[in-house]
BAZAZA-272774 format. One line per 8 residues: number of its first residue (from 1); their letters; for each residue x, y, z of N, C-alpha, C. Coordinates in steps of 0.2 Angstrom, whole numbers, plus 2048, in hexadecimal, padded with zeros to 3 digits. Layout:
<markols>
NUM	a	X:Y:Z:X:Y:Z:X:Y:Z; ...
</markols>
This chain:
<markols>
1	xxxxxxxx	D4C:B5E:749:D4B:B57:74A:D4B:B54:743; D4E:B4E:743:D4F:B4A:73C:D48:B48:73A; D48:B46:733:D42:B44:731:D40:B3D:734; D45:B39:735:D44:B32:738:D41:B33:73F; D43:B38:743:D41:B39:749:D3A:B3C:749; D39:B40:744:D32:B43:744:D2D:B3E:742; D2F:B39:73E:D2A:B34:73C:D28:B30:743; D2E:B2E:746:D2D:B2A:74C:D29:B2D:751
9	xxxxxxxx	D29:B34:752:D26:B37:758:D1F:B39:756; D1E:B3B:750:D17:B3F:74E:D13:B3B:74A; D15:B36:746:D10:B32:741:D0B:B2F:745; D05:B2F:744:D00:B2C:748:D00:B24:747; CFF:B21:74C:CFE:B19:74B:CF8:B18:747; CF8:B13:743:CF2:B11:740:CF1:B15:73A; CF5:B19:737:CF4:B1D:731:CF3:B19:72B; CF1:B1B:726:CF0:B18:720:CF6:B16:71D
17	xxxxxxxx	CF7:B10:71A:CFD:B0E:717:CFC:B0D:70F; D02:B0F:70C:D01:B0E:705:D03:B07:703; CFF:B05:6FD:D00:AFE:6FA:CFF:AFF:6F3; D01:AFA:6EF:D01:AFB:6E8:CFA:AFD:6E5; CF9:B02:6E2:CF3:B05:6DF:CEE:B08:6E4; CF1:B09:6EA:CED:B0C:6EF:CF0:B13:6F2; CEB:B17:6F4:CED:B1E:6F6:CF0:B1D:6FE; CF4:B22:700:CF6:B22:707:CF4:B28:70A
25	xxxxxxxx	CF2:B27:710:CF0:B2D:714:CF4:B2D:71B; CF8:B33:71B:CFC:B34:721:CFB:B3B:724; CF6:B3E:722:CF5:B45:725:CF1:B45:72C; CEF:B4A:72E:CEB:B4A:734:CE5:B4F:733; CE0:B4F:738:CDA:B53:738:CDC:B58:73D; CDA:B5F:73B:CDB:B64:740:CD6:B63:746; CD8:B63:74C:CD3:B63:751:CCE:B69:751; CC8:B67:751:CC3:B6C:750:CC2:B6F:749
33	xxxxxxxx	CC3:B6B:744:CC3:B6E:73D:CBC:B70:73C; CB7:B6D:73F:CB0:B70:73E:CAE:B73:745; CAF:B7A:746:CAE:B7D:74C:CA6:B7D:74D; CA4:B7D:753:C9D:B7C:755:C9A:B83:756; C9E:B87:759:C9C:B8E:75B:CA1:B93:759; C9E:B99:758:CA3:B9F:756:CA8:B9F:75B; CA7:B9E:762:CAC:B9F:767:CB2:B9A:766; CAF:B93:765:CB4:B8E:763:CB8:B90:75D
41	xxxxxxxx	CB5:B92:758:CB9:B94:752:CBE:B99:753; CBC:B9E:757:CC1:BA4:758:CC7:BA1:75C; CC6:B9C:761:CCB:B99:764:CCF:B95:760; CCC:B91:75B:CD0:B8D:756:CD5:B92:752; CD3:B98:750:CD6:B9C:74C:CDC:BA0:74F; CDC:BA0:756:CE2:BA3:759:CE8:BA0:757; CED:BA4:755:CF4:BA2:753:CF7:B9E:759; CFA:B98:757:CFD:B94:75C:D04:B91:75A
49	xxxxxxxx	D07:B95:756:D0E:B93:753:D0D:B8E:74E; D12:B8B:74C:D12:B86:746:D0E:B80:748; D08:B81:747:D03:B7B:747:D01:B79:74F; D03:B7E:753:D01:B7D:75A:D06:B79:75E; D05:B78:764:D0A:B75:769:D0B:B6E:766; D11:B6C:766:D13:B65:764:D11:B61:76A; D10:B5A:768:D0E:B55:76C:D13:B54:772; D12:B52:777:D16:B52:77D:D1D:B4E:77C
57	xxxxxxxx	D1C:B48:779:D22:B44:777:D27:B48:772; D24:B4C:76E:D28:B50:769:D2B:B55:76D; D28:B59:771:D2B:B5E:775:D31:B5B:779; D2F:B56:77D:D35:B53:781:D3B:B51:77D; D39:B4E:777:D3F:B4C:772:D43:B52:771; D40:B57:76E:D43:B5D:76C:D48:B60:772; D45:B61:778:D49:B63:77E:D4F:B5F:77F; D4E:B58:780:D53:B54:781:D59:B54:77C
65	xxxxxxxx	D56:B53:776:D5B:B53:770:D60:B59:770; D5D:B5F:771:D60:B65:771:D66:B65:777; D64:B62:77D:D68:B62:782:D6E:B5D:781; D6D:B58:77E:D72:B53:77C:D77:B56:777; D74:B59:772:D78:B5C:76C:D7C:B62:76F; D7A:B66:773:D7E:B6B:776:D82:B69:77C; D82:B63:77E:D86:B61:783:D84:B63:78A; D7E:B65:78B:D7B:B67:791:D79:B60:795
73	xxxxxxxx	D78:B5B:791:D77:B54:794:D7D:B51:791; D83:B50:795:D89:B4D:792:D89:B46:792; D8D:B43:78E:D8E:B3C:78C:D8E:B38:793; D8A:B33:794:D8A:B2F:79A:D85:B30:79E; D81:B36:79D:D7C:B38:7A2:D76:B33:7A1; D73:B30:7A7:D6E:B2B:7A6:D67:B2F:7A7; D63:B2D:7A2:D5C:B30:7A2:D57:B2B:7A4; D53:B2D:7A9:D4E:B28:7AC:D47:B2B:7AA
81	xxxxxxxx	D43:B27:7A8:D3C:B2A:7A6:D39:B2E:7AC; D39:B2B:7B2:D36:B2E:7B8:D39:B35:7B9; D3F:B36:7B9:D42:B3C:7BA:D41:B41:7B5; D41:B3F:7AF:D40:B44:7A9:D39:B46:7A9; D34:B41:7AA:D2D:B43:7AB:D2C:B48:7B0; D2F:B47:7B6:D2E:B4B:7BC:D30:B52:7BA; D36:B53:7B7:D39:B5A:7B5:D34:B5D:7B0; D32:B59:7AB:D2D:B5C:7A6:D26:B5D:7A8
89	xxxxxxxx	D24:B5A:7AD:D1D:B5B:7B0:D18:B57:7AC; D1A:B51:7A9:D16:B4D:7A5:D16:B46:7A7; D12:B42:7A4:D12:B3B:7A6:D18:B37:7A3; D19:B31:7A5:D1F:B2D:7A2:D1E:B2B:79B; D18:B2A:799:D17:B28:792:D1A:B2C:78C; D19:B33:78C:D1C:B37:787:D24:B37:788; D26:B36:78E:D2D:B36:78F:D30:B30:78C; D2D:B2A:78D:D2F:B24:78A:D2F:B24:783
97	xxxxxxxx	D2B:B27:780:D2B:B28:778:D31:B2C:776; D32:B32:77A:D37:B36:778:D3E:B33:779; D3F:B2F:77E:D45:B2C:77F:D47:B26:77A; D41:B23:778:D42:B1E:773:D44:B21:76C; D41:B27:76B:D43:B2B:765:D4A:B2D:765; D4C:B30:76B:D53:B32:76C:D58:B2C:76A; D56:B26:76D:D5A:B20:76B:D5B:B1F:764; D55:B1F:760:D55:B1E:759:D59:B23:755
105	xxxxxxxx	D59:B29:758:D5D:B2F:755:D65:B2E:757; D67:B29:75B:D6E:B28:75D:D70:B2D:762; D6C:B30:766:D6E:B35:76B:D6F:B32:772; D6B:B2C:773:D6C:B29:779:D6C:B21:777; D6D:B1D:77C:D6D:B16:77C:D6A:B13:782; D68:B0D:781:D65:B09:787:D6A:B08:78C; D69:B0A:792:D6E:B09:797:D6D:B02:79A; D72:B00:79E:D72:AFA:7A2:D6D:AFB:7A8
113	xxxxxxxx	D68:AF7:7A8:D63:AF8:7AD:D5E:AFD:7AA; D5C:B02:7AE:D57:B07:7AC:D59:B0C:7A8; D55:B0F:7A4:D56:B16:7A1:D5B:B15:79B; D5D:B1B:799:D61:B1C:793:D67:B20:795; D6C:B1F:791:D73:B23:792:D74:B27:78C; D76:B2D:78E:D78:B32:788:D7E:B30:785; D7E:B30:77E:D84:B2E:77A:D88:B34:779; D8E:B33:777:D93:B39:775:D91:B3C:76E
121	xxxxxxxx	D90:B42:76E:D8E:B46:768:D93:B4C:768; D93:B50:762:D97:B56:762:D93:B5B:765; D96:B5E:76B:D92:B64:76E:D92:B6A:76A; D8C:B6D:76A:D8B:B73:766:D8B:B7A:76A; D8D:B7A:770:D8D:B80:775:D93:B80:779; D96:B86:77B:D9B:B87:77F:D9A:B85:786; D94:B86:788:D92:B84:78F:D8F:B7D:790; D94:B78:78D:D91:B72:78D:D90:B6F:794
129	xxxxxxxx	D93:B71:799:D91:B6E:7A0:D8C:B72:7A3; D89:B77:7A0:D84:B7B:7A3:D7E:B77:7A5; D7B:B78:7AB:D75:B74:7AD:D6F:B76:7A9; D6B:B71:7A7:D65:B73:7A3:D5F:B76:7A8; D5C:B7B:7A6:D57:B7E:7AA:D51:B79:7A9; D4D:B79:7AF:D47:B75:7AF:D42:B77:7A9; D3F:B72:7A6:D3A:B74:7A1:D33:B71:7A3; D2E:B74:7A2:D27:B72:7A2:D24:B72:79B
137	xxxxxxxx	D22:B6C:799:D20:B6B:792:D18:B6E:792; D17:B71:78D:D10:B74:78C:D0B:B6E:78A; D06:B6D:78E:D02:B68:78D:CFA:B6A:78C; CF7:B66:788:CF0:B67:787:CEC:B61:78B; CE6:B61:78B:CE2:B5C:78F:CE4:B55:78B; CE4:B50:78F:CE7:B4A:78D:CE3:B47:787; CDC:B48:787:CD8:B46:782:CD9:B49:77B; CDB:B50:77C:CDC:B54:776:CE3:B51:772
145	xxxxxxxx	CE7:B4E:776:CEE:B4C:773:CED:B46:76E; CE7:B43:76F:CE6:B3D:76B:CE0:B3D:767; CDC:B42:768:CD5:B42:765:CD6:B43:75D; CDA:B47:75B:CDA:B48:753:CDC:B42:750; CE1:B3E:753:CE3:B38:750:CDE:B32:750; CDA:B32:755:CD5:B2D:756:CCF:B2F:751; CCD:B35:751:CC8:B37:74C:CC9:B35:745; CD0:B37:743:CD2:B35:73C:CD2:B2E:73B
153	xxxxxxxx	CD4:B2A:740:CD4:B23:73F:CCD:B20:73E; CC8:B22:742:CC2:B20:741:CBE:B22:73B; CBE:B29:73A:CBB:B2C:734:CBE:B29:72D; CC4:B28:72D:CC7:B26:727:CC5:B1F:725; CC3:B1B:72A:CC1:B14:729:CBA:B13:728; CB6:B18:72A:CAE:B17:729:CAC:B17:722; CB1:B1A:71D:CAF:B19:716:CAF:B12:714; CB2:B0D:718:CB2:B06:716:CAD:B02:71A
161	xxxxxxxx	CAC:B04:720:CA7:B00:724:CA5:B03:72A; CA1:B00:72E:C9F:B02:735:CA4:AFF:73A; CA6:B02:73F:CAB:AFF:744:CA9:B00:74B; CAA:AFA:74F:CA9:AFB:756:CAF:AFE:759; CAE:B03:75E:CB3:B07:761:CB4:B04:768; CB9:B01:76A:CBB:AFE:770:CBF:B03:775; CBB:B06:77A:CBE:B0B:77E:CC5:B08:781; CC4:B02:784:CCA:B00:788:CD0:AFF:783
169	xxxxxxxx	CCF:AFC:77D:CD5:AFB:778:CD7:B02:776; CD3:B07:775:CD5:B0E:774:CDA:B10:779; CD8:B10:77F:CDD:B12:785:CE3:B0E:784; CE3:B08:784:CE9:B04:783:CEE:B06:77E; CEB:B07:778:CEE:B08:772:CF2:B0F:772; CEF:B14:775:CF2:B1A:776:CF6:B1C:77C; CF6:B17:781:CF9:B17:787:CF6:B1C:78C; CEF:B1D:78C:CEC:B22:790:CE7:B1E:795
177	xxxxxxxx	CE5:B22:799:CE0:B1F:79E:CD9:B1E:79B; CD5:B1A:79E:CCE:B19:79C:CCA:B1F:79C; CCC:B23:7A1:CC9:B2A:7A2:CCA:B2E:79B; CD0:B2E:799:CD2:B32:793:CCE:B2F:78D; CCF:B29:78C:CCB:B25:787:CC4:B27:787; CC1:B27:78D:CBA:B28:78D:CB8:B2F:78B; CBD:B34:78D:CBC:B3B:78A:CBC:B3B:783; CC1:B38:780:CC1:B38:778:CBB:B35:775
185	xxxxxxxx	CB9:B2F:778:CB3:B2C:775:CAD:B31:776; CAC:B35:77C:CA7:B39:77D:CA7:B3F:777; CAD:B41:776:CAE:B47:771:CAC:B44:76A; CAE:B3E:768:CAC:B3B:762:CA4:B3A:761; CA1:B39:767:C9A:B38:767:C97:B3F:766; C9A:B44:769:C97:B4B:769:C98:B4D:761; C9D:B4B:75E:C9E:B4D:757:C9A:B49:752; C96:B44:754:C92:B40:750:C96:B3B:74C
193	xxxxxxxx	C9D:B3A:74F:CA1:B35:74B:C9F:B2E:74D; C9D:B2D:754:C9B:B26:756:C94:B26:75A; C91:B20:75A:C8B:B20:75E:C8B:B1A:762; C85:B19:766:C85:B13:76A:C7F:B0F:767; C81:B08:767:C7C:B03:764:C77:B02:76A; C72:AFD:769:C6D:AFB:76E:C70:AF8:774; C76:AF6:774:C79:AF3:779:C7E:AF7:77D; C7E:AFE:77B:C82:B03:77E:C89:B02:77C
201	xxxxxxxx	C8B:B00:776:C92:AFF:774:C93:B04:76F; C99:B07:76F:C9A:B0C:76A:C9C:B0A:763; C9A:B0D:75E:C9B:B0B:757:C9B:B11:753; C9F:B11:74D:C9F:B16:748:C9C:B13:742; C96:B17:740:C92:B14:73B:C96:B15:734; C96:B10:730:C99:B10:729:C95:B15:725; C99:B19:721:C97:B1E:71D:C94:B1B:716; C8F:B17:717:C8C:B14:711:C88:B19:70D
209	xxxxxxxx	C87:B18:707:C83:B1D:703:C7C:B1F:706; C79:B1A:709:C72:B1B:70C:C73:B1F:713; C78:B1E:717:C79:B22:71D:C7B:B29:71B; C7F:B2A:716:C82:B30:714:C7C:B34:712; C77:B31:70E:C71:B35:70C:C6D:B37:712; C6C:B33:717:C68:B35:71D:C6B:B3B:720; C72:B3B:721:C75:B40:724:C75:B47:720; C75:B46:719:C74:B4C:715:C6D:B4F:715
217	xxxxxxxx	C68:B4A:716:C61:B4D:716:C60:B51:71D; C63:B4E:722:C63:B52:728:C66:B58:728; C6C:B58:725:C70:B5F:724:C6C:B64:720; C69:B62:71A:C66:B67:716:C5F:B69:719; C5D:B65:71E:C57:B67:722:C59:B6C:728; C5E:B6B:72B:C60:B6E:731:C64:B75:730; C69:B74:72C:C6E:B79:72B:C6B:B80:728; C66:B80:723:C63:B86:721:C60:B89:727
225	xxxxxxxx	C5C:B85:72B:C59:B88:731:C5E:B8C:736; C63:B88:737:C68:B8B:73B:C6B:B91:738; C6C:B91:732:C6F:B97:72F:C6A:B9D:72F; C64:B9C:72E:C5F:BA1:72F:C5F:BA4:736; C60:BA0:73B:C60:BA3:742:C67:BA6:743; C6C:BA4:740:C73:BA7:741:C74:BAD:73D; C71:BAE:738:C73:BB4:733:C72:BBA:736; C6D:BBC:73B:C6D:BC3:73E:C72:BC4:743
233	xxxxxxxx	C76:BBF:745:C7A:BBF:74B:C82:BBF:748; C83:BBD:742:C8A:BBC:740:C8D:BC3:73E; C92:BC5:741:C95:BCB:73F:C97:BCC:738; C96:BD2:735:C97:BD3:72E:C9E:BD1:72C; CA3:BD2:731:CAA:BD1:72F:CAB:BC9:72E; CA7:BC5:732:CA8:BBE:731:CA6:BBC:72B; CA0:BBE:728:C9D:BBC:722:CA2:BBF:71C; CA4:BC5:71D:CA8:BC8:718:CAF:BC4:717
241	xxxxxxxx	CB2:BC2:71D:CB8:BBE:71D:CB7:BB8:719; CB2:BB4:71B:CB0:BAE:718:CAF:BAE:710; CAC:BB4:70F:CAA:BB5:707:CB1:BB6:704; CB5:BBA:707:CBC:BBC:704:CC0:BB6:703; CC0:BB1:708:CC4:BAB:707:CC1:BA7:702; CBB:BA6:701:CB8:BA2:6FC:CB9:BA5:6F5; CB9:BAC:6F4:CBA:BAF:6EE:CC2:BAE:6EC; CC6:BAE:6F1:CCD:BAD:6F0:CCE:BA6:6EE
249	xxxxxxxx	CCB:BA1:6F1:CCB:B9A:6EF:CC9:B98:6E8; CC3:B9C:6E6:CC1:B9B:6DF:CC6:B9D:6DA; CC9:BA2:6DC:CCE:BA5:6D7:CD4:BA1:6D7; CD6:B9D:6DC:CDC:B99:6DC:CDA:B92:6DE; CD5:B8F:6DA:CD2:B89:6DC:CD7:B83:6DB; CDB:B84:6D6:CE0:B7E:6D5:CE6:B7E:6DA; CE6:B83:6DE:CEC:B83:6E3:CE9:B80:6EA; CE3:B7F:6EB:CE0:B7D:6F1:CE2:B76:6F3
257	xxxxxxxx	CE4:B75:6FA:CE5:B6E:6FC:CE0:B6C:701; CE0:B66:704:CDB:B64:708:CDA:B68:70E; CDF:B6A:712:CDD:B6E:718:CDA:B75:716; CDC:B78:710:CD8:B7E:70E:CD1:B7D:70D; CCF:B77:709:CC8:B76:708:CC5:B75:70F; CC8:B71:713:CC5:B70:71A:CC3:B76:71D; CC8:B7B:71D:CC7:B82:721:CC1:B86:71D; CC1:B85:717:CBB:B89:713:CB4:B86:715
265	xxxxxxxx	CB4:B7F:716:CAE:B7C:718:CAC:B7F:71F; CB1:B7F:723:CB0:B81:72A:CAD:B88:72B; CAF:B8C:726:CAD:B93:727:CA6:B94:727; CA2:B90:722:C9B:B91:722:C98:B8C:727; C99:B85:726:C96:B80:72A:C98:B80:731; C9D:B83:733:C9F:B83:73A:C9E:B8A:73D; CA2:B8F:73B:CA3:B96:73E:C9C:B99:73D; C99:B9A:737:C93:B9E:736:C8D:B9B:739
273	xxxxxxxx	C8D:B94:738:C87:B91:73B:C87:B91:743; C8E:B91:745:C8F:B92:74D:C8C:B97:750; C89:B9D:74C:C86:BA2:74F:C7F:BA1:750; C7C:B9B:74E:C75:B9A:750:C74:B9A:757; C6F:B9E:75A:C6E:B9E:761:C6A:B99:764; C67:B94:760:C63:B8F:763:C68:B89:764; C69:B88:76A:C6E:B83:76C:C6C:B7C:76A; C66:B7A:76B:C63:B73:769:C64:B72:761
281	xxxxxxxx	C62:B77:75E:C63:B76:756:C6A:B76:754; C6E:B7A:758:C76:B79:756:C79:B73:758; C76:B70:75D:C79:B69:75F:C77:B64:75A; C71:B65:758:C6E:B60:752:C72:B61:74C; C74:B67:74A:C78:B68:744:C7F:B65:745; C81:B66:74B:C88:B63:74C:C88:B5C:74C; C83:B59:74E:C83:B51:74E:C83:B4F:747; C7F:B52:743:C7F:B4F:73C:C84:B52:737
289	xxxxxxxx	C88:B56:73A:C8E:B59:736:C94:B54:737; C93:B4E:739:C98:B4A:73A:C9B:B48:733; C97:B4A:72E:C9A:B49:727:CA0:B4E:725; CA0:B54:729:CA5:B58:728:CAC:B56:72A; CAB:B52:730:CB1:B4E:732:CB4:B4A:72D; CAF:B46:72A:CB1:B42:724:CB4:B45:71E; CB1:B4B:71D:CB4:B4F:717:CBB:B52:719; CBC:B53:71F:CC3:B56:721:CC8:B50:71F
297	xxxxxxxx	CC6:B4A:720:CCB:B45:71E:CCB:B44:716; CC5:B44:713:CC5:B43:70C:CC8:B49:708; CC8:B4F:70A:CCB:B54:707:CD3:B53:707; CD5:B51:70D:CDC:B50:70D:CDF:B4A:709; CDA:B45:709:CDC:B3E:705:CDC:B40:6FE; CD7:B43:6FC:CD7:B44:6F4:CD4:B4B:6F3; CD8:B51:6F4:CD5:B57:6F4:CD2:B5A:6ED; CD4:B57:6E8:CD2:B5A:6E1:CCF:B55:6DC
305	xxxxxxxx	CCA:B51:6DE:CC7:B4D:6D9:CC3:B51:6D3; CC2:B57:6D4:CBF:B5C:6CF:CC3:B61:6CD; CC3:B64:6C7:CC7:B69:6C5:CC6:B6F:6C9; CC0:B71:6CB:CBF:B76:6D0:CBA:B73:6D5; CBC:B74:6DC:CB8:B71:6E1:CB1:B74:6E1; CAB:B70:6E0:CA5:B72:6DE:CA2:B76:6E4; CA4:B75:6EA:CA0:B79:6F0:CA3:B80:6F0; CA8:B82:6ED:CAB:B89:6ED:CA5:B8E:6EA
313	xxxxxxxx	CA3:B8D:6E4:C9E:B92:6E2:C97:B91:6E6; C96:B8B:6E8:C90:B8B:6EC:C90:B8E:6F3; C96:B8E:6F6:C97:B92:6FC:C97:B99:6FB; C9A:B9B:6F5:C9B:BA2:6F3:C94:BA5:6F2; C8F:BA1:6EF:C88:BA4:6EE:C85:BA5:6F5; C86:BA0:6FA:C83:BA1:700:C86:BA7:704; C8C:BA8:704:C90:BAD:707:C8E:BB4:704; C8D:BB4:6FE:C8B:BBB:6FB:C84:BBD:6FD
321	xxxxxxxx	C80:BB8:6FD:C79:BB9:700:C79:BBC:707; C7D:BB8:70B:C7E:BBB:712:C81:BC2:713; C86:BC3:70F:C89:BC9:70F:C84:BCF:70D; C80:BCD:708:C7B:BD2:706:C74:BD2:70B; C74:BCF:710:C6F:BCF:714:C69:BCB:712; C6A:BC7:70D:C64:BC3:70A:C64:BBC:70D; C62:BBB:713:C62:BB5:716:C5E:BAF:713; C58:BB1:710:C54:BAC:70D:C57:BA9:707
329	xxxxxxxx	C5B:BAD:703:C5F:BAA:6FD:C64:BA6:700; C68:BA8:705:C6D:BA4:708:C6B:B9D:70A; C65:B9D:70E:C63:B96:710:C61:B92:70A; C5E:B95:705:C5C:B90:6FF:C62:B8E:6FC; C67:B92:6FB:C6E:B90:6F8:C71:B8B:6FC; C71:B8B:703:C74:B86:707:C71:B80:706; C6A:B7F:706:C67:B79:705:C69:B76:6FE; C69:B7A:6F9:C6B:B78:6F3:C72:B75:6F3
337	xxxxxxxx	C76:B79:6F6:C7D:B76:6F7:C7E:B6F:6FA; C7A:B6E:6FF:C7B:B68:703:C77:B62:6FF; C72:B64:6FB:C6F:B5F:6F7:C74:B5D:6F2; C78:B62:6EF:C7C:B60:6E9:C83:B5C:6EC; C84:B5D:6F3:C8A:B5B:6F6:C89:B53:6F7; C83:B51:6F7:C82:B49:6F9:C86:B45:6F4; C85:B46:6ED:C88:B42:6E8:C8F:B42:6E8; C92:B48:6EA:C99:B49:6EA:C9C:B46:6F0
345	xxxxxxxx	C99:B46:6F5:C9B:B42:6FB:C9C:B3B:6FA; C97:B38:6F7:C97:B31:6F6:C9C:B2F:6F1; C9D:B33:6EC:CA3:B32:6E7:CA9:B32:6EB; CAB:B37:6EF:CB1:B37:6F3:CB2:B30:6F7; CAD:B2F:6FA:CAD:B29:6FF:CAE:B22:6FB; CAB:B22:6F5:CAC:B1C:6F1:CB3:B1C:6EE; CB6:B22:6ED:CBD:B22:6EB:CC2:B1F:6F1; CC0:B21:6F7:CC4:B1E:6FC:CC3:B17:6FD
353	xxxxxxxx	CBD:B14:6FC:CBC:B0D:6FC:CC1:B09:6F7; CC1:B0C:6F1:CC5:B09:6EB:CCC:B0A:6EC; CCE:B0F:6EF:CD6:B11:6EF:CDA:B10:6F5; CD7:B0E:6FB:CDA:B0E:701:CD9:B08:706; CDE:B07:70A:CDD:B01:70F:CE0:B03:715; CDC:B04:71B:CE0:B06:721:CE3:B00:725; CE8:B01:729:CEB:AFC:72D:CE6:AFB:733; CE6:AF5:735:CE2:AF3:73B:CE4:AF7:741
361	xxxxxxxx	CDF:AF9:745:CE0:AFC:74C:CDC:AF8:751; CDF:AF7:757:CDC:AF2:75C:CD6:AF5:75F; CD5:AFB:75F:CCE:AFE:762:CC9:AFE:75D; CCA:AFD:757:CC5:AFD:751:CC3:AF6:74F; CBD:AF3:74F:CBB:AED:74D:CB6:AEE:747; CB7:AEB:741:CB3:AEC:73C:CAC:AE8:73E; CA7:AEB:73C:CA0:AE9:73D:C9D:AE6:736; C9A:AE0:736:C97:ADE:730:C92:AE2:72D
369	x	C91:AE2:726:C8D:AE6:723:C8F:AEC:721
</markols>
């Protein structure tokens, strides 16, 4: 697939744009970058190919482009959204995007009336007239296909202000049903990214210094307790693996990028804490770990504001204590780490305020104050 087509198909709408003197953000947040339970984390780490299954419109584009280029869809063939969608077993929305991308790539053109018509290209296969076998595209739940993009768009903007989240506009913007939008909103609430106000309207609190301080105070109160309960249940190989990854990171700190830092945070604050057997406590920890979602964005936007990322030796101290069976020392070190992290988190957020500006999105309305 050409670069132009890749941008057309995959680049999220509403991503950060560059402007003079400002940083640009075009990356994405891994779905579930802060696992809640050990089971969830194990599922996250299962290999899934190069970055997991492609989005449906990208899969549709790849299949159709290959058929056109090999001659299995000969010049003059009319492609209709409804028929392609029925063959692939998907809705018409991703097919519509794929056909538009094919037109941009010069492989099809708008037909008279409905659909697109395949253009003449150099065939790359001897069996040019061979019929294409039916294809069923691999799909995930509808909410999962847009969740990462929505979470990124919201979290990346909370450094600037609080935002009203309008469910109906979210559905319209992404071309999904209200049911799918409602599921996305529910997951955002579960992750602590959004809340309801006194009129039951959804909003994303702005990450002001005061609000961040409140969240960190709750974290350094709750997470050490969760760690104390999790420690007897965490398999030794899980702790040893997390320790080995931190030691390797400390040895090569200058080579770490945002996703690597995000994964190292998840080892301790997600995977290991996820072994806490007290579900109520774990739910509370998860709610106030919404800061980790923000950090996932911050690490990608500006991964190296320090010569060596300060949390690395702090995590190493915690993991060494856990590996030695010294839970008391580990919990004290975790509280100290979270207290020290407060000032660093606010510094990163202030850097975002100074250096970036997001494009407007129809489902996010800035709130005063």
